[in-house]
C-alpha positions as CSV (number, residue, x, y, z in Angstrom):
1,M,-0.1,0.0,0.3
2,S,1.4,3.5,-0.9
3,A,1.6,5.7,2.2
4,L,0.5,9.3,2.5
5,H,3.7,11.3,3.7
6,S,3.7,14.2,5.8
7,Q,5.3,17.1,4.8
8,H,5.9,18.4,8.4
9,T,6.6,16.1,11.6
10,P,5.7,17.7,14.9
11,P,7.9,17.3,17.6
12,T,7.0,14.3,20.1
13,R,7.1,14.6,23.9
14,R,9.5,12.2,25.4
15,D,7.0,11.5,28.3
16,E,4.3,10.6,25.5
17,P,4.2,6.4,24.9
18,G,5.5,7.4,21.2
19,A,8.2,9.3,22.2
20,L,10.7,7.2,20.2
21,L,8.6,7.7,17.0
22,H,7.8,10.1,14.7
23,R,4.0,11.2,13.9
24,S,2.4,11.9,10.7
25,S,0.1,15.1,10.8
26,R,-1.4,14.6,7.4
27,A,-5.2,13.5,7.2
28,S,-6.0,10.0,6.3
29,A,-7.3,9.3,2.7
30,Y,-10.0,6.7,2.2
31,R,-10.2,4.2,-0.7
32,P,-13.5,2.4,-1.5
33,V,-12.8,-1.7,-2.0
34,V,-15.3,-2.4,-4.7
35,D,-16.8,-5.7,-5.9
36,L,-15.9,-6.0,-9.2
37,D,-19.2,-7.6,-10.0
38,S,-22.0,-5.7,-8.3
39,G,-20.3,-2.3,-8.2
40,S,-20.9,-2.1,-4.5
41,V,-18.4,-0.8,-1.8
42,V,-17.7,-3.6,0.9
43,A,-15.2,-2.1,2.9
44,V,-13.1,1.2,3.2
45,E,-9.3,1.4,3.1
46,V,-7.5,3.8,5.1
47,A,-4.5,4.9,3.8
48,A,-1.9,7.0,6.2
49,A,1.7,7.0,7.0
50,P,2.6,5.1,10.2
51,P,4.7,6.2,13.0
52,A,8.4,6.0,11.8
53,V,11.0,4.4,14.1
54,R,13.5,7.1,15.0
55,G,16.8,5.8,14.8
56,S,17.4,1.8,14.3
57,H,15.7,-0.7,16.1
58,T,16.3,-4.4,15.7
59,E,13.5,-5.5,17.9
60,V,10.1,-4.1,18.9
61,T,9.6,-2.0,21.9
62,V,6.9,-1.5,24.2
63,Q,6.8,2.0,23.3
64,E,6.7,1.3,19.7
65,E,3.9,-1.4,19.9
66,S,2.1,1.2,22.2
67,A,2.5,4.2,19.9
68,V,1.2,2.2,16.8
69,A,-1.6,1.1,18.5
70,E,-2.7,4.7,19.5
71,W,-2.0,5.4,15.8
72,L,-4.6,2.9,14.6
73,L,-7.0,3.8,17.0
74,A,-6.9,7.3,15.9
75,L,-7.6,5.9,12.2
76,V,-10.8,4.3,13.7
77,Q,-12.0,7.1,15.2
78,E,-11.5,9.1,12.3
79,A,-13.3,6.8,10.1
80,A,-15.7,6.8,12.6
81,A,-16.6,10.2,12.1
82,T,-17.6,9.7,8.4
83,E,-20.6,7.4,9.9
84,S,-19.6,4.3,8.0
85,L,-20.4,1.1,9.2
86,L,-18.0,-0.8,6.5
87,P,-15.5,-3.0,7.2
88,L,-12.1,-1.3,7.6
89,V,-8.7,-2.1,5.9
90,L,-6.0,-0.6,8.1
91,P,-2.1,-0.2,7.5
92,L,0.3,-1.9,9.7
93,P,3.8,-2.0,9.8
94,A,4.7,-5.5,9.2
95,R,7.2,-5.6,12.0
96,M,4.4,-5.4,14.5
97,L,4.3,-9.2,13.7
98,A,7.4,-9.4,16.2
99,G,5.6,-7.5,19.3
100,E,4.3,-10.0,21.6
101,G,2.2,-7.7,23.1
102,F,0.8,-5.6,20.4
103,V,-2.2,-7.6,19.9
104,S,-3.7,-7.4,23.2
105,L,-2.6,-3.5,23.1
106,M,-4.8,-3.2,19.7
107,E,-7.6,-5.2,20.7
108,S,-8.4,-3.2,23.9
109,R,-8.1,0.0,22.1
110,L,-10.5,-1.2,19.1
111,R,-12.9,-2.3,21.6
112,R,-12.9,0.9,23.6
113,A,-13.7,2.6,20.1
114,G,-16.6,0.4,19.5
115,R,-15.1,-1.5,16.7
116,R,-15.1,-5.5,16.6
117,P,-11.8,-7.1,15.7
118,R,-13.6,-9.0,12.9
119,D,-14.4,-5.6,11.4
120,I,-10.8,-4.8,10.7
121,T,-8.5,-6.1,8.4
122,L,-4.7,-5.0,8.9
123,M,-3.0,-4.8,5.8
124,L,0.7,-5.5,6.6
125,S,3.3,-3.3,4.8
126,A,5.0,-4.7,1.5
127,D,8.6,-5.4,3.6
128,M,6.5,-8.4,5.1
129,A,8.2,-10.3,2.4
130,E,11.5,-9.6,3.8
131,M,10.7,-11.1,7.5
132,A,11.3,-14.4,8.6
133,R,8.6,-17.0,7.9
134,A,8.2,-18.0,11.3
135,T,7.4,-14.5,12.6
136,V,4.9,-14.2,9.8
137,V,3.4,-17.1,10.5
138,S,3.4,-16.7,14.3
139,G,2.5,-13.0,13.9
140,T,-0.5,-13.5,11.7
141,A,-1.6,-16.6,14.1
142,R,-1.7,-14.2,16.8
143,L,-4.1,-11.4,15.1
144,R,-6.3,-14.3,13.8
145,S,-6.8,-15.8,17.3
146,A,-7.7,-12.3,18.5
147,G,-10.4,-12.0,15.9
148,F,-8.7,-9.8,13.5
149,R,-8.3,-10.4,9.8
150,C,-5.0,-10.0,8.5
151,G,-4.0,-9.0,4.9
152,F,-0.6,-9.5,2.8
153,G,0.0,-5.9,1.5
154,T,2.0,-7.7,-1.5
155,A,1.8,-10.7,-3.5
156,M,5.6,-11.0,-3.8
157,V,5.7,-13.8,-1.5
158,R,6.1,-17.4,-1.5
159,P,2.9,-19.3,-2.4
160,D,3.5,-21.7,0.5
161,L,3.5,-19.1,2.7
162,V,0.3,-17.7,2.0
163,V,-1.2,-21.3,2.2
164,E,0.4,-21.3,5.6
165,A,-0.1,-18.2,7.2
166,A,-3.8,-18.1,5.7
167,P,-4.7,-14.1,5.6
168,F,-7.9,-12.8,4.7
169,L,-6.4,-10.6,2.0
170,M,-3.5,-10.5,-0.5
171,R,-3.1,-7.7,-2.3
172,I,-1.9,-7.6,-5.8
173,D,0.3,-4.9,-6.6
174,P,-0.3,-2.2,-9.1
175,G,2.6,-2.8,-11.1
176,I,1.1,-5.9,-12.0
177,V,-2.4,-4.8,-12.2
178,S,-1.7,-2.1,-14.5
179,G,-1.8,-3.1,-18.2
180,V,-3.6,-6.2,-17.2
181,A,-6.2,-5.4,-20.2
182,E,-3.5,-5.0,-22.6
183,D,-0.5,-7.6,-21.7
184,Q,-1.3,-10.9,-21.6
185,R,1.8,-11.6,-19.3
186,H,0.2,-9.3,-16.7
187,A,-2.8,-11.1,-17.1
188,T,-1.4,-14.6,-16.8
189,V,0.7,-13.1,-13.4
190,V,-3.0,-11.9,-12.2
191,E,-4.9,-15.4,-13.3
192,G,-2.4,-17.7,-11.3
193,L,-2.5,-15.5,-8.0
194,A,-6.3,-15.5,-8.3
195,R,-6.0,-19.4,-8.1
196,I,-3.7,-19.6,-5.3
197,G,-6.0,-17.0,-3.6
198,R,-9.2,-19.3,-4.7
199,G,-7.6,-22.6,-3.4
200,S,-6.4,-21.5,-0.3
201,G,-9.6,-19.4,0.7
202,V,-7.6,-16.0,0.2
203,Y,-9.3,-12.8,-1.1
204,A,-7.1,-11.6,-4.5
205,L,-7.6,-7.8,-4.1
206,A,-6.3,-5.6,-7.3
207,S,-4.9,-2.4,-6.4
208,G,-4.4,0.0,-8.7
209,V,-7.4,-0.5,-11.3
210,L,-7.5,2.2,-13.7
211,S,-10.1,1.6,-16.3
212,A,-13.3,-0.4,-17.0
213,E,-11.1,-2.6,-19.3
214,D,-9.0,-3.5,-16.4
215,V,-12.4,-4.7,-14.4
216,V,-13.5,-6.6,-17.2
217,R,-10.2,-8.3,-17.9
218,L,-9.7,-8.9,-13.8
219,R,-13.1,-10.2,-13.4
220,R,-11.9,-12.9,-16.3
221,C,-8.9,-13.9,-14.4
222,G,-10.9,-14.6,-11.2
223,I,-10.7,-11.4,-9.2
224,R,-13.8,-10.4,-7.4
225,V,-12.6,-7.1,-5.1
226,G,-10.5,-4.0,-6.3
227,T,-9.4,-0.7,-5.7
228,G,-7.9,2.2,-7.4
229,P,-8.2,5.4,-9.4
230,F,-11.4,4.2,-11.7
231,F,-13.5,3.9,-8.8
232,A,-13.1,7.3,-7.2
233,D,-10.4,9.9,-6.7
234,Q,-8.3,10.9,-3.4
235,T,-10.9,13.2,-2.5
236,W,-13.3,10.1,-2.0
237,R,-15.1,9.9,1.3
238,P,-17.2,6.9,2.4
239,G,-20.7,7.0,1.7
240,E,-20.2,8.9,-1.3
241,R,-20.8,7.4,-5.1
242,V,-18.1,5.3,-6.8
243,A,-17.7,4.8,-10.8
244,L,-20.0,2.0,-12.1
245,V,-18.3,-1.0,-13.2
246,P,-19.5,-2.8,-16.5
247,E,-22.4,-5.2,-16.2
248,P,-21.3,-8.9,-16.1
249,T,-22.2,-11.3,-18.6
250,A,-24.8,-13.5,-16.8
251,G,-23.8,-17.1,-16.1
252,Q,-20.8,-18.9,-17.0
253,D,-20.1,-20.4,-20.8
254,G,-23.6,-18.7,-21.3
255,Q,-25.4,-21.9,-20.3
256,E,-27.6,-20.2,-17.9
257,D,-31.4,-19.1,-18.1
258,A,-32.2,-15.9,-19.1
259,G,-34.0,-13.9,-16.5
260,P,-33.0,-11.7,-13.3
261,R,-30.1,-12.7,-11.5
262,V,-30.6,-14.3,-7.8
263,T,-29.1,-11.2,-6.4
264,E,-31.9,-8.9,-7.4
265,F,-34.0,-11.0,-4.7
266,M,-31.1,-10.9,-2.1
267,V,-31.9,-9.3,1.3
268,P,-29.2,-8.7,3.9
269,P,-28.6,-12.2,6.1
270,V,-28.7,-12.2,9.9
271,G,-25.5,-13.9,10.7
272,L,-23.9,-15.0,14.0
273,D,-20.4,-16.4,14.9
274,A,-20.0,-20.4,14.4
275,D,-20.0,-21.0,18.0
276,A,-23.0,-18.8,18.8
277,T,-25.4,-20.1,21.6
278,S,-29.2,-21.1,21.0
279,E,-29.9,-18.2,23.3
280,Q,-28.5,-16.0,21.0
281,V,-30.2,-17.2,18.2
282,L,-33.5,-17.0,20.0
283,E,-32.8,-13.6,21.0
284,S,-32.6,-12.8,17.0
285,F,-35.6,-14.4,16.4
286,T,-37.6,-12.7,19.5
287,G,-36.5,-9.5,18.1
288,N,-37.5,-9.9,14.6
289,P,-40.8,-11.8,14.1
290,A,-40.2,-11.4,10.4
291,L,-36.9,-13.3,10.6
292,N,-37.0,-16.7,8.8
293,S,-33.4,-17.7,9.4
294,V,-30.2,-17.2,11.2
295,I,-26.7,-18.0,9.3
296,L,-24.0,-19.2,11.2
297,I,-20.9,-18.3,9.6
298,D,-17.0,-19.1,10.3
299,H,-14.0,-16.4,10.4
300,R,-13.9,-16.1,6.6
301,E,-17.7,-15.2,6.5
302,R,-18.5,-18.4,4.9
303,P,-21.6,-19.9,6.1
304,V,-21.3,-23.3,8.1
305,G,-25.0,-23.7,9.3
306,V,-28.5,-22.1,8.9
307,V,-31.1,-22.2,11.6
308,D,-34.6,-22.3,10.5
309,R,-37.1,-20.2,12.4
310,T,-39.9,-23.0,12.8
311,R,-37.9,-26.1,13.7
312,F,-35.5,-24.0,15.9
313,L,-38.8,-22.9,18.0
314,L,-40.0,-26.2,17.8
315,S,-36.8,-27.2,19.8
316,V,-36.1,-24.8,22.3
317,T,-39.8,-23.7,23.2
318,G,-40.9,-27.6,24.1
319,R,-40.9,-29.1,27.2
320,Y,-37.4,-28.6,28.7
321,G,-36.1,-27.2,25.5
322,H,-34.9,-24.1,27.0
323,A,-33.1,-25.6,29.7
324,L,-31.4,-28.2,27.3
325,H,-30.4,-25.9,24.5
326,A,-30.0,-22.4,25.6
327,K,-26.5,-22.4,26.6
328,R,-25.2,-24.9,24.1
329,P,-23.9,-24.2,20.4
330,A,-26.6,-23.4,18.1
331,L,-24.7,-25.2,15.4
332,R,-26.2,-28.1,17.1
333,L,-29.9,-27.1,15.8
334,A,-28.6,-25.9,12.5
335,E,-28.9,-27.5,9.2
336,S,-26.5,-27.5,6.3
337,P,-26.7,-24.1,4.3
338,R,-28.4,-24.0,0.8
339,T,-26.0,-22.1,-1.2
340,V,-26.1,-20.7,-4.7
341,P,-23.7,-18.5,-6.6
342,A,-24.4,-15.0,-6.9
343,W,-24.4,-15.1,-10.5
344,M,-27.1,-17.9,-10.9
345,S,-30.5,-17.0,-12.3
346,A,-33.7,-16.9,-10.2
347,L,-35.0,-19.7,-12.4
348,A,-32.0,-21.6,-11.8
349,A,-32.2,-21.1,-7.9
350,L,-35.7,-22.3,-7.8
351,R,-34.7,-25.7,-9.2
352,V,-31.9,-25.8,-6.6
353,A,-34.6,-25.2,-4.1
354,G,-36.6,-28.0,-5.5
355,Q,-34.0,-30.6,-5.2
356,D,-34.7,-31.3,-1.3
357,T,-38.1,-31.8,-0.9
358,E,-38.2,-31.5,2.8
359,R,-37.0,-28.0,2.8
360,V,-37.9,-26.8,-0.3
361,Y,-39.3,-23.5,1.1
362,D,-36.1,-23.0,3.1
363,D,-33.9,-19.8,2.7
364,L,-31.2,-19.8,0.0
365,I,-27.8,-18.3,0.8
366,A,-26.2,-16.3,-2.0
367,T,-22.4,-16.6,-1.9
368,N,-19.3,-15.1,-4.0
369,T,-16.7,-17.1,-5.6
370,Y,-14.9,-17.7,-2.3
371,G,-18.2,-19.3,-1.1
372,Q,-18.8,-15.9,1.7
373,C,-21.9,-15.2,2.7
374,L,-23.5,-12.3,0.6
375,G,-27.3,-12.6,1.3
376,V,-30.4,-14.5,2.0
377,V,-32.9,-15.2,-0.9
378,H,-36.5,-16.1,0.3
379,I,-38.2,-18.7,-1.9
380,S,-41.7,-16.9,-1.7
381,A,-40.1,-13.9,-3.3
382,L,-38.7,-16.0,-6.4
383,I,-41.9,-17.7,-6.8
384,Q,-44.0,-14.1,-6.9
385,S,-41.7,-12.8,-9.0
386,L,-41.4,-15.3,-11.7
387,S,-45.2,-15.8,-11.3
388,R,-45.7,-12.2,-12.5
389,S,-42.9,-12.5,-15.4
């Protein structure tokens, strides 16, 4: 990620936590992270220059850990002023992976700001490629265990490190993305990185997207999210519009039915962590009488179970039902999710629903290329729409 460099660095008091560090005074910039299929903004990337170490430190000090944690907290609070509830992608100096106490410092400060760790992706600086493998693997594991998502700020790392460290995001450098629409060599590299990402469950993020032609070619290569000047300029703020992406061609190899895509009938899902209790699910149903189902998702936003309202309430409201199930994992009462890809037509989705005669009216879950939950589709909505066409 390119940082925004300050033209003036104010003096730092020696008694502050970041006394050994320079601080940047220049305001942060925001970049929309865009779904290349739908054109919607799925996250906000914050671009800012991190505190720079004064002098040479071979090890991460407690003062540096505290200063970086405070700097990230300031970025979160600044982003909160935009009233954006989208997930944030924050820059993180890769050397923080070696700091034993950094994760706990970061977690406590972000929770104080009202942000859950799962709403934050920490994008490691590109120099992570030069760090020791064990440091990267152990550092990302600590971040993940605290609930944070981790991003690799460069794709210039060994593929086996991507598999072992299992980041949430992997940035494809602008130098590779540029020219992808005209240069087959660039397209081949991007397609290979997309395959590595898909195979290991890692989002490949194209940075530096310049044109609509880039968007079309990136989609053909298997890339589903991107950021760059094509979508918005440097003055963009969360909540503002972004450039429209070219309409994707429906289906794969032109074989699916004509008609509206299933995403036109998609509603936001009510999702809980995979280890949520039955009592938490009951609260969701009680608070929303119109809710048909609750989706249980893993740390990568992939559905692992779906709790149907009717069958769940029959289980927990019967004799001794609450006592038996309330404090236990809701996954025990969940069923396997019925998923359909977001590019599928509504008619094809109805066929999928009809394959299970016992659950024909259960909600479908629309997913992206990575199997992550995008939304819920009510069968009744599909039937009503297609009956009018």
